[in-house]
LUMTI-284677 format. One record per residue: residue in one letter; y negated, x, z of N, C-alpha, C in turn. Coordinates in steps of 0.001 Angstrom, whole numbers, plus 500000, padded with zeros to 6 digits. Each point is the difference from the previous one (the first is absolute). Example, Ala and Ser with C-alpha at 12.3 -4.5 7.8 and 13.67 -1.06 7.14 Angstrom:
! residues 2
A505690513190507800498810499110500000498800500900500000S498950499650499280498810500820500060498910499230500730
! end
This chain:
! residues 655
M563743094106057031499518501054500860498125499633499658T499080499112500916498929499613499107498739501124500548G500245501136501061499106500673500373500305501297500793R499171500601500522500400501385500634501430499938500978F500417498919500973501263500199500512501261498764499341P500943500356499951500644499133499236500592498916500898I499949498477500274500232499168500232501374499283499345E500953499376500516501296499677499297500565499017500461D500830499068499740501017499223500794499184499042500680V498975499617499990499280499196500687500736498534499950T500306499326501223499876498653500318499469499255500871P500189498602499848500452499043498992499619500090498605S500617500259499049499855499912498799501123499608499292V499665498594499515501079499273499044500223500572498392S500830500576499750500469500324498722499033500776499542C499503501206500696498743501304499628498599498691500086G499921499396500507499035499223500673499180499252498761R501228499269499077499902499138499217499774498409500337Y500391499858501096499934498771500730499363500369501558P499438498452500518499464500506501427501690499882500689S499486500756501097501310500137501213499420498560501029K501172499436500650499523499092500864500191499920501271A498724499605500645500182500205501331499171498459500877V499783499500501415499835498665500608498652500737500718V499297498993500261499196500065501120500605500547501343G498863500909500432500458500645501393501721500768500045E500435500177498629501371500745499609499766501494500192L500567500804500660499661501638500254500494500679499181V499627500284498810500368500468498413499920501593499907P501231500547500283500002501312499713499215500783498799I499279501022499722499740500618499089500242501477499930S500239500516498930501029501320500078499531500957498665A499969501207500222499749500784498834500753501392500181V500083500580499000500329501631499903498767500827499221S499610501037501341498798500512499660500168501530500303Y499832501004499299499735501393500222499357500971499736R499654500995500335498833500657499249500699501701500165E499322500808499453500369501403499823499725500757501539G500482500974500480499727501045500776499886499242501545H499143500295501127500161499455501517498682499191500223N499219499938499323498947499070500593500491498689500186A499366499151500683500393498685500231499502498892498892L501144499042499999499751498817498841499515499019501149G498951499191499224500326498824500740500160498722498865V500772498966500647500250498680499053500026498796501006N498836499239498892499475498628500671500182498843499075V500244498979500333500141498764498924498493499147500400V499139499886498721499041498740499936500241498825499553W500000499064500891500527499008499562498735498600500004R500394498948499049498824499223499767500387498799500283G499333498745500504500126498659499931499928499205499160P500146499029499546500134498834498644498756500151499582H498639500054500447498839500060499554499110502008500038G501010500369500020499927501515499770499151500660501445E500399499189500861499061500482500929501068501430500762S499636500893500545500373500927500214500868500252501856E500702500124500144501016500074501421499719500871500612P500147500291501308500023501296500685500616501304499533F499443501039499975500855501364499553501193499994500821T501006500449499030501091499969500565500741501071499122R500601501211501166499839501049499603502315499874500095L500421500990499488501406499714499772500932501026500695E500646500413500858500714500469501027501330500873499021P499634501188500217501415500722499489501466499546500502G500513499905498826501783499626500716500648501224500189E501629500017499805500623500813500606499714501647499080P499944501071500948499583501008499517500958500611498386G498777500549499573500270500917498846500689498952498550L499640498792500281500105498837498972498823499620499641D498822500286499916498218499522500166500528498750499371Q500160499025501214500001498716499883498977499110500891W498944499254499904498683499357500448500756498716500311H499323499738500844500183498375500464499094499277500957A499752498999499938499143498939500610500311498590499831V499359499174500673500148498502499962499242499476499914I499355498725499404498893499373499689500346498472500541K498870499594500497500634498239500221498626499089499418P500048499482498570499460499333499608499889498842500849D498392499465499829499940498436500781499657498702499342R499765500218498732499852499113498974500810499349499006V500035499043499591500912499979498546498990500398499181G500905500391498574499144500466498895500354501453499282R499641500614499085500209501384499456499213500864500434W500859500730500948499866501197500576499885501448499206T499367500764500075500129501495499238500269500835500722F500789501398500019499791501215500562499917500962499160T499534501075500023500361501268499495500337501327501042I500808501320499879500126500756501099498618501069499377E499994500773500573499315501210500020500427501003500994A499788501037499625500461501607500378499125501158499801F499610500326501341498784500781499981500107501187500899D499359501016499827500092501176500854499282499766501128D500550500616501178499723499460501143499367501527500812P498650500629499658499794501150500958499941499667501389Y499765499177500686500125499894501077501497500763500893Q500601498743499303502034500424500348500379501588499635T499279500485498973500222501396499121499721500546501269W498412500242500173499657500777501250500602499804500938R499914499206500754501044499875501388501204500204499935N500629499730499224501543500766499743499488501864500133A499246500302499244499799501136499561499784500918501500V499035499370501155499217500541501125501338500008500707T500614498761500173501245499905500865500828501173499937K500464500209498986500846501350499472499401501226500447K498836499883499438499566501650500460499555500394501168I499411498404501180500236500721501210501682500203500661G500691499003499233501597500728500503500258500824500125A499687500983498608500249501643499551499186500607500795G499318499508501030499135500653500943498554500585499560Q499611499711498581498586500198499349499137499836501044G499087500486500022498487499785501022498688499653499079L499010499874500875498372499501499656500094501039498457E499882501329500010499536500587499152500982499608498449D500919499560499970501288499950499186499798498513499630L499368499397500558499604498422500007498693499611499308A499130501332499847498515499547499873499722499094498608N500899500386499228499826499150498939500191498911500074D501497499585500624500133498598500109499264499078500941L499465500348501092498944499295500797498756499886499041A499675500626499456498733499646498873500352498996499305E501026500297498941500345498610499043500710498624500807G500430500177501363500455498870500312498540499738500717A499009500521500213498647498969500389499225499206498986G500075501037499186499685499499498482500787498510499233L501126500131500596500851499023499361499807498565500900L499856500179501454499564498837500971498499499674499676D498852500848499622498914499451499356500363498841498980L501151500479498912500134498866499590500541498659500372A500983500160501102500910499348500240498909498932501073A499095500360500426498967499024500856499252499472499364K500045499696498751499527499207498854500684498872499842I501382500282500397501125498983499274500459499278501172V500290500066501021500528499151501397499216499388500419P500429499153500709499270498787500288498465500175501136N499214499214500016498882500418500446500609500679501395A500358499202500847500235500114501640500837501524500057D500547500782498786500991501217500563498830501063499204E498736499599499496499480501248499660499563500841500565E499499499877501286499553501061500721501130500899500721R501393499274500083500980501056500242500234500900499054V500120499296498741500252501437499029499112500767499872R498600499590500418498206501450499577500705500505501624E500663499759500656499847500690501601501203501267499574A501034499442499225501002500995499721499528500604499318A499097499991498445499637500912499188499044500703500343A499540499966501462498725500706500928500647500823500843A501236500082500114501006500368501232500475501103498974L500605499697498502500771501175499386498796501028499376R498754499513500270498724501242499750499431501001501411D500876499417500703499472500442501544499990501478500276D499512500866499661500644501467500439500296500135501722E499168499262500486500302500237501441501513499396500878R500595499045498921501362499341500622501450501231499847S500600499325500582501291501046499606500584499182498843L500863500787499467500791499760498848500595498157500500F500560499994501086500664498641499978499465499132500413N498198500349500388499353499196500647499099499399498513R499695500673498707499556499650499326500614499699498531V501636500111500136501051498891499128500036498427500508A500263500009501569500455499104500593499444498706499282L499106499532500255499065499091499262500611499641498823A499867500955499312500499499501498299501327499874499506L500688500833501283501951499521499548499877498742500358D499194499258501185500398498455500668499732499243498920L499249500312499011499503498643499219500938499891499021E501573500518500044500859499636499092500145498550499833E500326499270500734499797498589499672498902499205499527L499089500265500420498802499564499144499894500351498635L500048501202499711499488500276498749501799500107499047W500825499162500697501130499597499284500151498573499202H498816499354500840499789498957499264498473499617499705N499664501060500081498662499970499182499484501654499565P500887500302499014500081501608499469498846499926499207V499837501371499676498588500690498991501563500197499222R499590499062498401501129500181498935499408500859498875Q500360500697499493499889501187499153501340499691498753L499209499837498952500953500350498571500691499175499866V499590498187500024500482499082500018500816499475498993T500867499834499904501352499268499032500315498662500276T499865499012498755499935498657500123500953499590499286T500914499262500249501361499073499186499264499191499123R500827499300499101499443499036499516500218498434500932S499647499240499424499857498344501456500980499234499554Y500623499493501219501437499745500185499552498691500537V500865498729499570499941498727500727500850499713500745I499338499249501155501105498652500610499164498711500177W501257499363499621499469498403500242500504499736501287V499180499434500673499975499480501373500192498478500133D500932499210500490500255498871500085499528499666501599R500072498609500048500139499447501666501421499889500217Q499918500332501406501326500227500417501317499323499692R499709498847500037501219498678499190500521500835498893A499543500808499363500524500697498879501121501353500383L500020500271501306500875500945500235501336498948501226Y499437499479500823500197499461501019499831498382500190S501343499255499532500116498583499818501456499421500107S499775498779500806501596499157499770499935498775499530W500695499824498971500041499447498720501432498609500381Y499697498723499938500765499161499993500014498930498744E500799500005499191500624498793499137500096498918499928F499396498893499540500899498847499888499191499150498880F501064498871499765499463499176498739499287498658500440P498506499870499507499430499251500776500650498248499837R500870500281498709500562498430499801500918499380500550S500674501327500878501244499650500620499787499547501736E498471500458500321499756499785501144499833498106500143G500417499264500511499916498727500077500423499565499261A501190500493499370500645498917498546501131499578500806E499977498872499175501569499322499761500620499714499561V501239500395500272501037499861498723501336499287500385G500642499523498811501200498904499994501510501199499959P500806499108499590501304500954499384499862500821499111D500880501020500129499861501512498875498557500152499951A498939499972501216498931500458499891499029499409498719T500283498380499866499012499042499206498801500000500525P498832500543499693498628499817500883499829498470499619V499355499683501588499611498845500351498629500334500230K499329500602500581498739500410500415499549501429499804H498924500049499271499218501414499478499790500416501236G499740501227500056499319500535501581498497500381499195T498919499823500838498594500630499485499597501118501076F498487500189499300499314500642501034499522499372501445A499903498482500444500184499806500697501062500348501128T501280499168499419501015500318500958500324501742500455A499888500517498320500196501529500439498865500385500880A499334499727500317499042500605500804500358500011501612G501074498639500167500336500054501297501150501401500363R500254500183498868500988501351500256498850501498500767I498967500065499185499342500886500620499914500710501400P499728499010501179499980500631501391501506500495500130A500755499602499560501905500445500282499745501670499515V499433499829498896500373501535499019498749500838500799A498769499366500489499094500916501006500750500516500943A500645498569500763500659501160501622501150500463499671M500720500330498799500528501056499899499609501258499542G498145499929500342499550501401499898500224500420498035F499758499572499501499223500171498385498890499619499667D499458500994499355498490499633499525499720500050498690V501145500276498924499733499118498877501008498819499680L499644499011499259501017499272499816499823499948498154Y501054500062499551500662500739498525500179498139499493L499575499774498484500336498832499738500201500106498879P501642499459499089500479500143498842498305499281498841P500619499984498659498864499506499635499948498343500319I498167499742499797500445498681500530499229499081498871H500038500252498853499505499582498671500838499156499343P499417499013498912500852498929499623501347500901499192I501227499058500062501302500969500017500412499193498249G500299500979498971500333499023498752501694499072500197R499551499404498666500958499134500372501331500153498418I499231500603499420500688500582498583501093500818500623N501455500146499644501147501348500690499819499905501643R499433499032500376500081500003501750501530500246500312K499668500909501183501485500359500683500386499029501257G501464499872499803500408498912501163500248500672500699R501224499748501316500112500639501144500893500824499572N499803501307500888500689501390499727499911500102498945N498818500162499126499634500258499017501096499552498744T500286498632500198500512499818498688499296499295498585L500846499855498975498815499836499092500011498471499551V500448498924500720499806499288499580499820498792501442P498618500049500321499308499418500988500267498228500206R500293499639501020499790498592500385498302499615499643P499387498909499781498698499581499665499159500329501208E500819500002501063499382500107501416499708501055500470D501094501118499612499096501337500206498936500745499702V499566500743501165498763500464500130499435501350498961G501568501030500024499537501021498709499510501204500771S500022501340499692499329500839500459498527500582499665P499392500498501667498704499904499794499621501299499341W500827500252499409499216501586499072500511499304498852A500105498523499346499983500325498514498464498931500351I499230500373499804498490499682500468499301499531498568G499779498991500208499173498992498783500480498510499599A499011499390500061500308498426499379498503499213499518E500591499116499542498813499287499330498906499779501380E500185500036501103499184499975501382499029501468499848G500645500731499123499183501130500214500668501569500181G499258500835500109500900501527499663500269500636501651H499224501242499693500074500835501170498803500119500800D499146499294499857498511499393500387499819498877501084A501561498941499487499971498754500459501025499964501461I500189499033500647500700499357501155501101499230499468H501269500059500538501004499256499640499385498455500676P500294499361499116499129498528500798501158499546501149E501085499996500347500764499254500927499488501194501263L499578501061499420499613501003501420498495499423500523G499155499645499083498794499236500828498500500779499059T499321499859500217498496500203499530499844501395500222P498602500400499288499314501277500492499829499767501466E499222498834499888499247499990501545501321500061501301D501031499495499690501143499922500990500427501478500027F500076500795499005500316501164499786498837501098500854R498561499673499811499363500420500972500319500339501618A500294498294500326500160499634501462501570501060499971F500942499981499353501356500796500270499109500892500924I499009500781498303499602501733500672499244499488501183K499827499616500458498839499998501165500932499702501390T501286499069499866500592500114501003500789501163500225A500493500614499405500672501177499596498776501176500942A498904500202499617499084500805500214499692499614501707D499607498515500317500056499578501327501036500618501066N501354500241499246501233500734500853500140501413499598G499175500858499369500291501492500114500615500142499008L500269498993498804500731500338498599499121500693498869E500223500562499008499338499747498986501211499639498760I499321499580498961500973499343499096499966501177498839A501139500300499616500240500680498721500702498968499213M499680500089498816500233499362498671500626500599499126D501230499684499115500771500249499005499335500483498800L499574501031499266499509500099498995501141500344498712A500637499060499199501307500025499465499085499466498446L499967501325499198499476499935498793500991499862498845Q500063498195500150501292500077498816499964498615500079A500533499024498653499504498927500023501228499048499645A499882498645500471501174498758499341500021499667498884P500483499567499039499841500020498626499050498587500008D499488498739500774498825499353499917499296500765501080H499351501278500152498956500227500643498952499863498603P498904500292500353498657499437499203499618501235499237W500262501161500299500118500923499126500741500380499007V501502498880500066500443500100499001499158499513498864K499914499123500120499044499092498669498343500643499486S499125500647501353499231500168499819500049501741499092H500837500866500687500215501294499875501109500486499209P500605499439499466501268500292499456500411501727499893E498504500476499251500512501256499985500170500989501026W500144499206501543499953500523501175501522500321500283F500772499534499189501427499823500086500728500905498670T501298500214500087500872500586499192500749498731499125T499650500395498737500984498827498872501318500889499681R501258499451499885500878500491499671500309499462498446A500906500670499344500036499886498202500325498590499542D500517499215500805499807498368499970499079499037500046G499101500794500477498571498790500759499863500256500971T501129499964501181499759499768501160499495501293500599I499370499130501457499469501065500677500986500597501167A500236500701500246500966501613501009499732499279501324Y501279499406500623499831499917501464500542501200500749A499774499700501316500165501413500605501725500414500232E499960500774499840502020500747500135499633501631500605N500719499784500897500711501301500599501262499722500028P501117500787499241501330499574499543500930500293501192P500936499449500877500189498774499229499209498262500630K498988500448500742499441499027500416498721499815498905K500214498210499596498946499610498820498779498512501044Y498913500558499180499084499093500839499047499272499265Q501319498808499422499205499170498977498950499023499942D499658499938501408498724499514500504498970500739499834I500005501159499916498619500953500038499844500680498707Y498817499898499261499950500929498797498713501573500505P500909501091500089498664501254500380499248499954499163L498726500725500603498976500210498684499957501177499846N499191499825498515499968501057499232498893500978499997W500001501233500759498538500356500152499592501062498806D500320500060498876499966500597498835499180499637499040N499993498498499555499430499184499356498521499671500070D499368499624500864498687500032500276499881500314501720P499975501467500127499821500482501338498709499544500750K498918500173499051498770499895500761499928498390500554G500322499184499179499889498218500038500742499840501374L501107500480499739501844499421501342498980500852501353R499753501119499752500061500593501570498432499519500144E498295499468499187499513499319500724500021498585500227E501014499589499722500666498622500639500562500271501478V500828501030499999500476500189501135498998500012501430L499112500851499565499192500379500765499190498853500459R499628499374499171499797498629500381500680499110501059V501003499766499540500851499693500937500085500406501464V500212501078500324500069500693501164498542500231500376L498733499863499399498875500164500831499898498477500633H500590499104499228499850498467500282500834499815501102W500893500603500459500314499590501167499545500994501056V499607500939499667499108500778500925498927498988500725G499572499609498844498813499032500448500551498936501056E501206499812499877500507498598501009500580500843501400G499682501142499757500366500547501151501325500774500367V500507500161498973501188500754500093499848501549499724K500135501041500897499638501246499758501478501379500112I501073498872499940501376501074499691500977499138499141F500890500738498904500259499610498921501181500761500184R501194499695500119501324500253499111500316499925499064V500185501024499398500259499603498484500973500288499354D500856499189499302500905499901499230500414500544498980N501370500794500290500314501182498858498740500685499492P499093500449500208498907500718499888500632501450498755H500755500296500663500902500794498924499894499948498303T500540498782499885499858499402498860498777499797499053K498979500518500325498509499936499890499736501370499529A498870500225499292499714501449499700499209500325501299L499809501618500123499471500477501302498583499957499883S499948499932498479498303500027500304499171499078499793F500531498722499778499825498586500363499646499884501492W501187500823500815499938499753501233498447501136501050Q500353500820499001498451501032500512498758499256499924W499859499365498668498808499529499737499769498841501147C501019498915499673499540498585500806500065500619501571I500743500436500802499798500542501251498639500640500427A499641500551499179498853501039500087498417498884499712K500420499345499129498910498459499690500114499094501374V500765499691500494500077498968501097499305500712501614K500623501178500160499291500644500761498600500734500116A499562499571498671498531500212499700498908498827500151V501058498958500322499569498563500361499899499720501715E501336500539500168500493499893501474501101501212500717P499482500871500512500628500985500043501157499776501470D500045498841500316501291499814501252500959499228499529V500254499881498434501024499603499351501183500913499918L500781499329500511501358501072499980500996499406498520F501124501228499969501080499412498728501206500378500710L500785499085500090501668500569500279500844500202498748A500472500566499711500697500343498673501823499855500485E500131499113499158501627499284500350500368500422498596A500596501516500187500624500345499056501033501162500403F501329499449499890501523500573500351500035500570498399T499443501684499615500646500613498879499947501666500034R499794500260499176500384501399500081498854500667500693P500502501246500896499067500583500758498438500315499511A499625500701498688499402500177499379498862498932499511M500475498979499755499237498765499962499446499451501041M500891500096501301499516499238501015498749501194500664N500119501099499919498896500992500253498918499831499221G499927499858498901499293499829498853498685498851500843L500717498770500016499393498818500420499098500190500951G500671500619501312499177500731500941498763500373500116K500517500948498513498769501138499644498723499311499557V500192498752499243498990499482498914499746498780500875G500134500109501313499254499162500835500445498615500835F501392499946500012500614498816500608499824500736501561T499911499222500740499453500329501604501695500137500636Q500903498982500140501041500423500358501080499614499004S501646500422500325501219500247499146500563499614500555Y501268498948499186501246499520500273500715501278500158T501190500033500701500582501464499860501462499811500019Y500726501079499702502077499901500168499890499611501427F499156500124500917500590499307501534501191499549500121T500443498763499267500861499235500133501426501029499561W500121500208498933501084501182499508500102501155500748R499173500375501003500122501577500996500910499105500760T501503500248500614500607499196500676500678501311501277T500023501097499457500258500899500969498971500592500748A500924500510501130498570501012500803499386500754499235G500644501251499517499929500856498827499317499670498595E499914498631500062499460499896498338498485499655500664M500083499370501141498664499554500477498940500790500477R500674501224500375499334500968500508499448500630498892E500535500612499017499659500645499151498889498768498958Y500307498993499665499057499101499586498760499818500704M499756500285501346499336499720500721498774501325499734T500835501069499847499057501550500235499395500169498553Q500753498934498587499178499881498923498582499314499837L500583498802500939498745499039499998498599500690500693K500282500689501131499307500582501203499371501306498368A500655500511499254499224501098499044499252499222499024S500223498506499966499016499161499032499074499819500419I499668499778501321499152498667500553498589500529499596D499747501113498937498840499972499903499632498837498455W500913499722499266500081499096499209500782498564499855M501118499974500885500932499325500199500009499073501333R499742499097500230500114499460501479500948499136500048P501024500263500805501183498980499540500122498973501069N500882498558499949499909498984500451501398499759500095F500547499985500999501429499597500121500355498462500411W500984499861499296500287498098499659501505500354500768P500553499383500692501653499699500187500324498846498939N499361499425499602500424498853498992499445499419499566T499979499237498758499070499215499205500674499088499231P499046498946499274500964499237499610500885500094498677D500174501412499710500949500623498831500881500599500838I499343500616500980500998500662500288500704500139501531L501384499626500144501102499844501122500644501778500027H499913500883500433500765500796499528501624500051501284E500987500336499279501356500171500470499973500215501718T498680500857500112500687500426501519499341498241500879L498867499304499478499620498913500791501180499340499664Q500867499400499091500391499341499553501712500024500959H500201501140500050501317500358501079499618500581501185G499030500326500175499662501131501544499873498909501333G499926498695499707499813498993501110498390500434500699P499606499513501110499092499479500587499719501357500362P500649501263500605499367501083500490499269500721498985M500730499896498694499356500990498524498632499382499654F499855498319500311498573499356500115498670500807500697K500964500374501142498679500759501035500335501276499503I501024500850499576499880501523499699498991499843498676R499790499410498967499227499826499165498899500133500117T499578498588501076498605499679500327499256501152500686V501023500693500829499038501121500689499654501535499495L501210499686498549499592501271499525499114499732498944A499496498721499489498642499614499424499406500508500762S499568499065501417499106499642500618499224501494500708M501188501230500206499667500787500588499718501491499135L500586499887498478499651501166499469498656499869499259S499745498816499620499180500031498965498513499218500608P498512500269499673499155499278500655499926498667499614S500626499565498512499699498889499598501192499691499762W500421498207500452501486499913499937499822498529499520G501119499210499672500176498470499375501324499704500241M499998498486500016501314499459499844499970498986499503Y500684498964499315500318498867499488500146498851500770A499429498955500283500531498581500958501491499998499722G500825500140501352501333500062499816500694500760500635L499503501212499849500041501264501036500594499523500880E498848499296501056500218499901501246500929498772500242L500650499386499039501218499091500680501734500807499148F499539501110499542501619500847499759500235499090498615E498988500067499079500956499212498722500503500947499361H501339500202499524500316501289499821501089499340498749V500310499084499454500942499539498994499480499987498892A500656500924499051499629500255498282500268499035499457R499555499932498780500389499563498665501124501103499711P501260499279499703501100500907499404499517501035498927G500541501368500393499678501250499184498370499931499857S499355499607500777498706500367499914499365500498501018E498812500776500449499386500583500831498519498718500687E500293498643499614499174499230500239500970498746501152L498941499317500725500123499044500932500554499102499221I501346499089500250500570498688499158498934498953500156D499969498902499521498727499095500060498568500682499775N500205500839499402498478500812499827498508499223500357E499279500175500223498530499653500805499163499704498779K500362500964498935499491499792499164499756498928498963Y500990499073500017500615499131499056500094498735500878E500075499984501030499596498867500772499392499873501456L499906499172500244499612499614501448500849500312500999K499401500764501171500522500303500912499992499858501181P499612498879500755499711499611501165500613500589501247R499517500657500737500834500941501009499513499167501534D501006499219501015499724499518501170499898501428501034W498558500770499693500036500915501140500041499939501613A499058499120500095500228499951501623501462499501500570A500642499442499017501809500039500746500458501004499775A499886500736499189500622501282500146499845501135500961E498539499597500542499347501201500882500855499274501357K499787498486500112500396499731501531501527499958500030A500808500220498984501471500033499793500239501772500289G499231500775500071500266501501499868500490500542498697R500009499169498829500103500246499046499118500975498901S498724500160500834498722501153499173499558500918500459L499844501095499180499415501707500281498714499809500323A499563498599499772498093500246500383499844500392501066P500572499924501551499652500828500710499658501340500039Y501206500448499432500027501525499624499242500233499229I499963499714499029498520500336499063499098499923500153T499535498877501209498712500163500708499675501318501058R500941500025500361500400501596500948499232500964499419L500784500327498670500183501065498939498339499739499658N499357499154499591498272500057499607499189500327501152E500478499883500982499527499753501528499666501591499907I501342500695500062499947501574500062499181500750499420R499759499644498606499543500324499272498445499997500079R499536498850500324498399499550500787499876500921500813E500480500308501257500141500545501325500066501411499489N500316500534498836500156501348500213499490500698498680P498972500504500432499173500708498530500637500875499360A500859500791500194501333500924499674500048499181498344L500845498800500379500532499397499078499029499457498781H498851500445499753499162499864498783499749500355499063W500652501002500078499541501749499233501833500184499456L499969501040498841500684500177499266500584501501499920R498898500568500279499483501438499806501003500749501315N499872499058500896500507500681501696501854499904500178I500557499277498524501413500033500800500243501454499968E501063499782500982501090501467499983501316499483500717F500903500660499142501522499851500403500484501101500856H500718499677500919501280500489501037501374499817499621D499965501356500419501807500494499638500711498952500766I501220499336499800500548499510500647501552499917499507D501169500149501183501236500767498877500883498572499655N499728499171499731500895498900499549498847499705498726N501096499609498830499121499670498693500026498478499988E500282499374500965499835498531499927498204499800500976L499595500861500429499053499778500556498559500478499545L499134499684500267498368500458499156498988500290501090C499514500861500461499168500687501261498813500462499013W498708499415500773498750499858499203499148499800500868S498460500821500183498989499639500863499086499874499231K498598499351500560498812499961499408499099500422500982R499064500653499998498576500364500825499212499765499826D499048499301500532498633499862499390498940501268501086A499541500857498707499087500903500408498842499989501031E499499498608499708498847499718500799500243499441501374T500841499280500003500282499550501094501164500307501123G501172500986499274500922500475500553500955499395499858N500148498457499883501077498973499927501053500492498941T500971500123500791501351500406499348500809498779500336V501183499708498481500868499533499984501286500617499547L501034499703500534501436500805500006500972498675499720V500624500032498470500996499199499778501329500374499841I500704499881500161501627500004499830500629498738499456C500554500003498608500397498482499461501587500355499720S500746499242499966501482499965499535499627499595498793F500870500546499041500508499304498814500946499560499296D500932499799501724501275499325499847500059498523500582S500362499122499938499923498471500545501008499578500168Q501292500918500292501366499474500482499988500618501381D500063501469499873500268500602501354499415500865500701V500202500289501146499165500974501061499605501319499424Q499267500513499848499431501260499515499453500797501220W500770501321499863499373500872501273499216501578499239G498841500110500699499422501145499076499383500877501221N499912501574499543498899501052500849499136500268499326T498660499668500393498720500362499439499706501113499979T499175500786498905499371501652500636498676499411499514I498966499789500533498337499803499861499500500760499643N499326500092499236498496501216499615499044499263500965M499917501032501002499274499702501245498574499992499563P499470500854499092498684500233499709499230498561499279A501240499527499216499387498699499473499575499070500580L500507499999501331499691498917500948498728500409500995G499553501017499576498824500852500551500228500694501425M501258500479500120500636500520501141500454501521499868D500766500524501079500082501130499842501776500074500046W500992501037499235501124499825500312500587499790501115H499683500625501541500376499713500959500038498895500903E498651499123499471499312499057500748501095498369499959R499941499322500986500915498625500516498736498801499482F500652498976499417499131499078500255500760498328499964D499534499568500193500311498261499965500067498855498902V501223499631500035499527499190498508500341498201500836V499427499412499330499799498450500216500663499288498820D500969499582499792500468499116498636499135498421500258Q499275500016499174499334498823499759500511498287499133I501509500411500036500878498537499894500580499898501023T500399500998501089500925499705501047499367500042501184G498640500621500256499239500498501202500822501176501019A501163500400499447500442501239500765499233501051499545S500243500948501152499319501314500079501190501275500338Y499588501159499092501282500919500320499061501613499886E500283500682500823499232501447499907500931501020499082W499179500194499017500639501028499085498828500813499962G500741501567498858499861500948499888500231500387498307Q500516501153499465499648500745499136501723499143499462H500872500054500862501733499516499319499976498775501178N500466498888498886500569499152501022501329499389499582A500594498734500734501117499428499299499589498387499825V500465499881498850499249498051499935501668499655499781R499896498505500669501227499423499150499316498152499634I500295499679498792499615499153499531500802498600499536D499862498974500476501058499049499872499274498754499137P500449500027498971499065499057499051500068498514500035F501235499685500903499901498610500914499123499714500967V499671501338500494499026499817501290498543500076499185E499342501300499791499065500510499175500195501221499002P499853499332498546500276501276499463498807501175500028A499387500202500381498777500585500049499406500651501357H499636500588500432498607500716500934499121500116499134V498789499389500856498686499907499110499268500553501569F500196501404500144498920500983501473498624500000499737V498937499714500847499099499997500328499966501838500783V499880501105499541499872501058500801498990500166501026R500065500275501394499339500500500966500002501162500537P499116500981499817500133501247500074500055499960501483R500709501414500650499834499698501957499212501406500306R498434499095500138499192501493500095499246499438501361
! end
């Protein structure tokens, strides 16, 4: 409590305001608080919000919520990238108090004599209001004050003009006894921080040639990889994510399928960063030169794609840091440097960094590396295993980078404990990988999405059906319909989604006993004949293209706060909708989780979530098949996964 009136439970507030909350340009950000007062006098609540340079935004009053709960709500819409602030103010509203009293007294039969003091007090109140309202409304308020003082008028004629000022004085109130909260921070990113479609490929595989047993014959380059960019853009992606592009260590290099004994020609894992050619600020010489990389970025930009770079803070045994800064690593009892382990997995080709021996020197070097690539035109970083580094470092580093270039975005690749994943979001990560891959039933997905919606102020999800490390058993055994199912779920549930190259070719064979693809591209060149697969009908690319088109065409799919789930009486089916509050655009999706059998279900639609009354009828148009239906609150649905495993409807109200 900070003043005359209590103000409690302010949102958005992350960890009681310890961290900034998140939003993007153009997002409708809900503001709420609980505030109340003694007695029967009227209370008003407003939010004061300021832009990145301290400039005040328009006066925004909070509306009362459900009666009896003393909750107040408003929506703000930031329009610039940067650090925004807001405070909540509660105040005595004498006009609302006066108006409530007068209408009750007149309703109770009181006349002019009974209301003499009320009329005089109201006139004085309107004298104050005339100094507050916009110039165009000043005369109207003064006329109402004069009417209250006019003894020649009837009671109705004296009060009518004053009572009609309710809306004007709601938005331009006389405020007394103002109570103000502390300041809360919202960091506002560009829209791609929330809404994006990612595609991952290895540049070294594009244009590569291999012989028997994937023996490298020709290494791909930035120039050859640029030839793949138009096809990625044609599928509707707007972010092209590259694994590390740096020199790869030769000491303890891994061979095919993560073997410990490589062949001399094996290319190694890009995440084993560093060799005599350089470290994190260098480019693998077989990929090309810095000029080639700049040309690659330009080609991507010309095709509407932004490059995301992998930021993997670890080193190969022959990384230059190992010699120049051995204190940045952990030395074992026998004098050797510890390599990375996550039992039973061993990464002999990678040395983790030790963040405690020389924290200042190490963090300054990492900041230098990140800003180097920002200077080269990279504005998105996918950060490898950020949960193995101190959160205090990330909070410092991300803030430093954004102080130089506010448009830089960071995706946290962390599949770990919920508290840590949430913590990474709180300290500044723009987006986060999630547990999406392992939510394989409709009930699990609905529960998980409810959790993510509740955490949107600090953790934005990015859904990936697959990665080079992850090939879930649902994709291993579910057949082509499951590839469609997981792609629909990723792209329609989350504003941001991504996929690793090969998903469109239904790559589904795992290394025995693992969740990784066999012949993993992390350890070998893997050229693919994309055109032949699509020509033969063995590609999911046209389907993926259509899903990304649907996302672009429907602003409802650009947000997460607007997701609503609807009941359906079959546990194999999930039904949800998204509605854009500004345009009214509404998308309704019913997706099966069963890739083998036909499923029937009966929906119970929450009609207000679609912007309609319970009795209304509406049309739905399937964006995949083009079929249309007349629907209402209750509808029967049949989904055959071998025809289409999901309906993606656009809702058309019948008006």
